[in-house]
N, C-alpha and C positions, 0 to 999 in steps of 0.2 A: 041285533040286540042293542038295546039302548045303552048309551054310555053311562058309566058310574059318575055321579056328581058328588063331590065332597064339599062340606061346608067350609067356606073360606075362614070363618072364625076359629073352628077347631084346628085347622092347619096352622094358623098364626099362633095360637096358644101353645102348640107342641114345639114350634121353633123357638119361642121365647123361653120355654122351660129348658130345652137343650142348651141354649146359649148361657143360661144362668148356671147350669151345672158345670159346663166347661170353664166359665169365667171363675167359678169358685175354686176349681182345681188349679187353674193357672195362677191365680193370686196367691193361693196357699203355698205353692211351690216356690214362687219368687220370694215370698216372705222368709221362708226357712233358709234359702240360699243367702239372703242378705244378712241374716242375723247370726249365721255360723261364725264368722270371723270377729264379731264384735266382742269387746272385752267388758266384762262386768265384774263387780266385786265378788270375792269368794262367797259362796252360799246364796247368791242372788240369782234368781232364774231370769233369763231373758224374757221380755214381754212377749206374749203370744201374738201372732199376726192377726190383724183385723179381719173379721169375717163379713163379707158383703151380704146385705139383706137380699134374700132370694125372691124372685118373682113368685107370687102365690101359685102353687101347683097342688094337684090332688095329693101328692106324696111329699112329706117333709124332707128337707135336705139333710143328709147325714153330716155330723161334725167330724173334724180331724181326729185321728186316734190319739188318746191321752198319752201313751208311752213316748211320744216324740219329744216331750220336754226333757226328761232325764238324759236322752241321747245328746242334747245340745250342751248340757252342763259340763260333761267331762272335758271336751276340748277347750271350753272357755276357761276352766280352772287351770289347765296345763299352760295356757298362754300368759298367766300372771307372772310378771318378772319378780325375781328374788331381790335380796338386799345387796348384791354384789359379791365379790370373792370373799373367802373366809378371812377373817381378821388375823393379823400376825401380832396383835397387841400383847397377848399373853406370852408369846415367844420372845418378843423384843424386851419385855419387862424383865425377864429372867436373865437377859444377857447384857443389858446396858451397863451394869455395874462392873463387868469384867473388861470393858473396852475403855481405854485411857487416852488422854491427850498428852502428847509428848512435846515439851517446850525445850528448845535448845538455844544456847547463846555461844557466840564465838567472838573473840577479841580480834579486831582488825585495825591496823594502823590507819590513821586518818590520811596519811600522805600516799597511801597505796592507790596508784592510778590517778593521782591528782596532777593537774597541769598548771601552767602559770595562771595567776588570778587575772580575771578580766578587768579592764579599766574603762571608766566612763570617758566619753569624748571631752577634750579640754573645753572649758567654757560652759559645760552643761550645768544647769541649775541644780542637778542632783549629784554633781561630782563629789562634793564633800561627803555626803552621806554614803554614796556608793563606795568610794575608796576607803572610808572609815570602816565599813562593814567587812570588806574583804581583807583589810589589814589585820583586823582582829582574828579573822579565820586563819590567815597565814601565821599569826603569832602562836596559834594553837597547833601548828603543824608538828607532826611527830608524836602526838598523843594517840591513845587507843580509844576505840568505842566498840560497843557490843552490837553484833548483828544477831537478831533472833529469828527463829523459824518455828513452825508448828507442824506436827504430824500426828499420826495415830499409832496405837499399839493395842495389845491385849494380853491379859494375864493368863499364863498356862499352868501356874503352880501357886497355891495359896501362900507359899513361903515367899513369894515376891518375884518370880521369874517372869519377864515380859518379853514378847516378841514384837519386832517392828522391822521396817526396811533399813538397810544400811544407809541409803541416801538421806534418810530422815535425820540420822545422828552423825553422819560423816563430818569429821573436822570439828566437832563440838567440844568446847572447853567445859561446858556445864550442861547437864541433862536433868530436867525436872519432870516428874510424872504428876499429872493432874487427874485426880479421880472424880468419878461422877458425884460423890458426896461433897465435893469441894476441898477435900484434903490434898496436900501436896507432899511429895517425897523426892529426895535426891536419888538419882540412879547412877550406878557404875556400869561400865561396859564389860560384859563377860567374854564375848567373842563376836566376831563378824566374818561374813563370807561375801566377798565382793562379786563372786561369780554367779551367785543366786540372789544377791542384793538382800541378804537377811542378817539380822543382828539379834543378839540376846542381851537383855539388860537385867539388873538385879536391884531391888529396893529392899529395905529392912522395915517391914510393917510391924506395928505393935500387936495387931490381931490378924488372923488369917484373912487373906483376900478372896473375893469372889473370883473364880477362875473358870475357864472353858477348856475343852479338850479337842484334839484333832479328830476329824472323821476321815473316811476313805474317799478321796476324790476320784479314784479309779472307777467307782460304782456310779458316779454321776453321769447323767445323759443330757444330750442337747435338748433343751426344752424344760428341764427341771427348774423348779422355783428356787431362788437363792435370795438371801438378805444381806446387805452390807451395812455395817455400822462404823462410823468414823467421825472425824472432826473437820468437815469441809469448811474452808475459809475461816477457821477459828470460831465457828458458831457454837461449838460444843457437840455433845453426842447427837448424831442425826442418823435416822434409819431410812434406807431405801430398799426397794424390792424390785426384782427383775427375774430373768431366766438366764440359764446358760446358753449363750449364743454359739459357742464353738469350743473345741478342745484341741490341745496339741498345737497351739499357735506359736509360731517362731517370729519374733519381732526384732531379732538381732540385738537383743539386750545382753546376751551372754552365751557361753558355750553349751548351756544346758536348758535352753529355752523350751518350755513345754506348757505355755500359759493357758489358763482357762479364760475364755472371753465371755463377758457378761454385759447385759444392757442395764443392769442396776446402776443408778447414777453414782459415779465416782468422780470426785473433783479434787482440786488442790487441798491438801490437808487430810485426805482419805488415805494417803500412802501409809502402809504399815498396818492398816486396820483389817479386821477379819471379814471373810465372806462365809456366811453360814448356810448350811442346808436347812431344811424344814424340821430337822431333829435338834437344831441348836448346836451342831458340831461344826468346827472350823474346817472347811474344805478348800480354802484359798486365802492368800494374803494379798490384798489389793496393792498393786505396785505401779501401774502405768495406765495412761489413757492416750487415745488418739483424738486430738482436738485442735482445730486452727485457732481457737479463741482462749483455750485454757479451761473452758467449762465442759461439762459432760455433754457429749452428743450420742451417748449410748454405746460407746465402744471402749470398754475398760478391760484390763487384764490383771489376773491374779496368779500368783505362784501356787500351783496345786499342792495340797497337803501331802500327797504321795512323794513329792520331792522335798518339801519343806520340813516335814517331821523328822526325817533322818538327819538333815543338816542341823536342825535345832538341837537334837539329842547330842550330836557330836560337839557342838559349841558349848553346851552345858557341861559336858563331861571333860572335854579337853581344852576348851577355849579356842579351838581351831577345827578345821575339817580334815579328815583323813580319808582320802579317796583312793580307790583302786586305780592301777595303772597297767595297761596292756603292752605299751611300747611298740606301737605300729603307726605307720603313716597310712592314711586312708583317703580315698576319693570317691565321689558318687558313682553309682552304676547307672550310666545313661542308657537310653534305648539302644543306641548303636553298640555299646559295650555288651549289653545283655544279649543282643542278637549274635554278636561274635562269640559269646561264651555258651550259646545254646539255651539261655534262660528264656522262659516263656514271657516273663515280665521283668521290668527294671526293678530290682530289689536288692537289699543287702548293702554292705560296705566293702568296697574293693581295696584290698591291701596293696599299697604301692611300695611299701618298704618296711623293713624291720629295724628297730633301733639296736645298735650294738650294745651288748651288756644289759638289754632289757629282759623282761620276763619270758618272752617268746623267742629269744635269740638262739634257743636250742633247736630250732627247726620245726617246732610244733606248728607254727603258722609261718607261711612263706609268702613272699611277694607274688601277687597274682591270684591269691585265694580271695574268694568272696565270702565274707562272714554273714551267714544267714540267721543264726541263732546264737545267743550268748546267755549261758546259765538258764536255759529254758525260755528266755524271752526272745520273741521274734524281732529281728532287725529289719524293719520295712524299708528304711532309707538310711543314708549315711549318718545323719545327725542323731539317729537313735542310739548308735553304738557308744559315743562318748558318755551319754547320760547313764546308760545301764552299767557301763564299766565303772564310772565314778561312784555310783551308788552301791557297788559291791564291796564286800569286806576285804581289807588288805590281808594278803596271805591266804585267801580262800582258793581252793582248787575247784575250778568250774569246767563244765563241758561247753565246748564251742563247736557249732556245726558250720563247716565250711564247704564251699564248692571248689573242688580241685580236680583238674583234668576231666571236667565234665561230670564228675560224680560227687555226691554229698558224702562227707566224712565227718566223724566226730573226734575231736582231739581234746585232751585235757591240758589246761594251763593253770599255773599258779600265779595269782596277781601280785604285783609289787605295789608300792606306795607311790602316789603321784609325785611327792616331793623328792623321792629317790631319783627321779628323772634328771635332777640337776647334775648328777654324775655323768649321765649320758651327754648332757649339754657340754660338760667340760671336755668330753672326748671329741667334740666337734661333729657329732652325729645327730644333733638336735636341730630344731628349727632355729635359724639364725637370730630371730628376734627374742629367743628364749621363752616363747610362749608354750609352756608345757601344761596348758590349763584345762585339758579336757579328757584326761585319762588315755587318750590316743593322740596322735599328731594329725590334725586335720589339714586339708589343703590350704595353701595361701589363696586368699580371694582374688588374687590378681589375674592377669591374662592367662587363658587356657588352663586354669586350675593347676598350674605347676605346683609340685609338692613344696619346693623351697626355692628361694632365690640363691644364686651362687654364693658360696662362702668367699671370704677375702683371704683365704690361706694361700700358701705359696703355689699349691697345685692348681688353684682356681684362677685361670687367666681369663680376661674378657673374651667372650665368644664373638665371632664376627657378626656385624649387623646385616651385611648383605653378601650375596654370593660373589660379587665382583671383587671384594676385598682380597679374596684368596684364590682367584683364578690364576692358574699358572704356578702356584706355590706347591701344588701336589705333583710329585714327580710321576712321569708316565709309567714307570715300572712298578708303582705301588699297586695299581690295578686299573683295568679299564672300567670306567664308570658304567653302571647299568641302570636303566631307567625303569623303575617300578612304582606304580601308584603316584606318578608325578614327582618321584624322588630320584635324583642321581646318587647312586650308592657306590661306595668304594671300601676296600679292605682297610682296616686300621694298620697303620705303619708308623714308623718314627716320624716320617714327614707329615702325615696327616695329624698325628697327635700334636706336633709342634705348631702346625698351621692353625689348628682350631683350639689349642690350649687344653687338650683332653688329658685327663689324669691317667697314670699308668694302671690304676686299679679298674678302669673302665674297659670292658671288652665287648665286642660286637661288630656291627657294620656301620660305618660313618655316613651321614648324609652330607654330600658336598654341594648340592644345589636343590632348590625346590621350584617346581614350575609354577609361576604366578597363576592364580585362579584355579589351581587344582584342588582336589579334595584334601590332600595333605596340607596344602597351604592354608586352607580354611580351618583346619584343625590345629594350626599353630606350629607345625613342624618347621624347623629352620636349619640352615647349614650349621654343622657342628654337633647336631644331635646324633646320638648313637642308638641304633636299633639293636636291642639286646635279645628280645624274643618276639616271635610272631605266633599267636595262638598258643602261648605257653611252651613254645619250643625254642631253645637257644639257637641263634643264627650265627654262623661262622663266616658266611660269604654272601655277596650280592646274588649269586646264582641260587643259594639256598633260600633266600627270601623270595625270589621270583618263583621258584618251584612250589614253595609253601602257599603263596598267594594263589597260584593256579589251582592247587589242590583244594583250597577253600572254595574257590569258585565252582569247581566240579561237585563239591558237596552241597552246593546251593546256598552257601553263606553269602550274605550281602555286605558284611563288614569284616575287616581284618583287625584283630586286636594286637596292637604293638606295645611292647614295653620299651619306653624311651628313657635313655640315661642322658642327663645333662653333662657338660664338660667336667664337672667335679663329682659326678656319680649319683646325683639325686635322681630318683626314678619316678616315673608317672606312666599311666596307661592311656593310650589313645586308640579309639576305634575309627579306622579310616574306611569309608565306603569304597567298594571295589567296582561299582557300576559305572 
C-alpha cells in the first residue's frame, strides 16, 4: 500500500490555529489573576484584559464569558479602606464641661531648706553684684511664698460636689476650681481618704453644674475602650483614648490596691481626672503612672469605680470612711502551705492570729483557718480579704467560708468598725506600729513574713541571735533534744523560758538549735521559736512532733505545716518540706 501523504501547508495551518487558541486561554487566565487584588474606586470596574488578535482560522475564536466582570467587583470593593475608628467627638463633647482643673496653693517659709548664701571669690569683677543680690535674699529670709500645683477632678453632683485625688490637694491652704467655661470657684474639703488616695470637694455654684456619674468597673474587660479627660501639664482639658490593659493591679500604693491599668495617655496633671467607658460613665479615677521621665509611656493606673464610689459616698455623708473590721492577722497561702493543708491550689487567706477583743474573738474564726469566701465573695489571695472586709458595712452579719481541719465550714461573724481596733491596740495585741489600716492585720513585709515584730513589753526579751549564745544554758534535765526537720527540739521549762525570753503565755515545744542549710533554716526558723501546732494539732513534746511528721510522710504529704510562736506569743505559719 502506498503511504499517505499530507500537505505540509495544511499541517502548518492546524498547528498555528492550536497555538493561537492556547495562547488566548493562557493570556486571559493571567490577566484575571493579576487584576483580582488591584484596588479601584467604588463602582468602577477593573479594565478587561487585552485579547490577542487570533490567527485567521476557518472558525472564529470565542470571547471570554461576560459574567466574569461582576465576580471581580465584589472583592475589589471589600478591600477599600474605611475612614478609621469611630469618632469619640460626640462623647467627649458631652463630658468636657464636667471635668475641672484644680489649682492649689500652699504657703511655704522661704528659709525652709535654705543653706548659707554663696559668696563670690574675693577680687572677682562680679563680687559687688553677686553679694548685693544674695544679701537682699537673706534680708527677706523668714517670709512666706506660695507654692502652686495643678491637678484634675470631676463633678459628680450638680450641687457642686467634686472628686479628685488626695495627693492633688494634700496640704493645700487654698483650693480653686477652674471650669471649662473659664469660671472659677473656691472649694472646701469635705473629706479625704489617704488609703485610697481619694478626696471630695465642694463648691457653691450659682447655677447647677454639668455632672457625670459612676459606672460599674467590674463589668469592664481587658481590651475595652476607655477615654481619659484631664489637665496634663496645665494645658487645659485634654482627651486621650486607649484600652484597658489590665485589672486588679497591685502597685503597693495602699492596702486596698486594685487598680485598672490603661494605655490611654495619662501625664502629670491628669491625677484626679476621670476614666470613662464608651457610655460616658466614670469607671476609674486616674491616679498614677509608671514612667522614667514623668511622661506617659502607656502604663497608667486608675482607682476602679467599684472601690471609689463607696468611699466617695461615705466621705460625702460622714466626712470620713467607716470600714468594716474583722480583727484577724493573716498571711499568704503559699504552695507549700496549700500542700500541707491538702488544698489543690494556693488560695485564700491564712489566719495567723485573732485579735483579743475583736469581732471574731468568740471563736468563730480560729488561727489556722483559711478564709476562702467572705460575704459571698471569693478570696483568691491574701490581699483580696482586706479589701472586701473594708468595703463591708459596719455591724453587718456576714457568712465566711473557711477551711478547717481539711473541711470547708461556713461561720457567721458580725463586723466591727476599723477605728474600734484602736482599743485592741491599747491592749497590746495589735501590730506594734499601730497600722490597723486594712480591716484585718496583714503580715509585716519583713523577713519570713513574720506577723509582728516583738513588742517592747516586760515579757518580750530579745531572742538569741545564734544558737551558740545559749549552748549550755539549758539544763540537761529539761529534756533530751530531739532532731526533727533539721530542728533540735526541747520541752518548755523554766530554764528554757528564761534562756530564750519566752513569755509564760506561750506553750508548745521550743527550738534550741537549727541546722544550717536545712529546710527549716531556709524557712526562717531560729532558736527560741516555739512550735505550737503541726498540721493543726497541738504539740506537747518533741516526740509528738516526730510522730506527727512521720505520719504526714506516710500520708504522702510533702510539707509539714507548723504554727510558730515568737518569744512574746505572736503567731505565724510555716510549711517546711519533709523531703
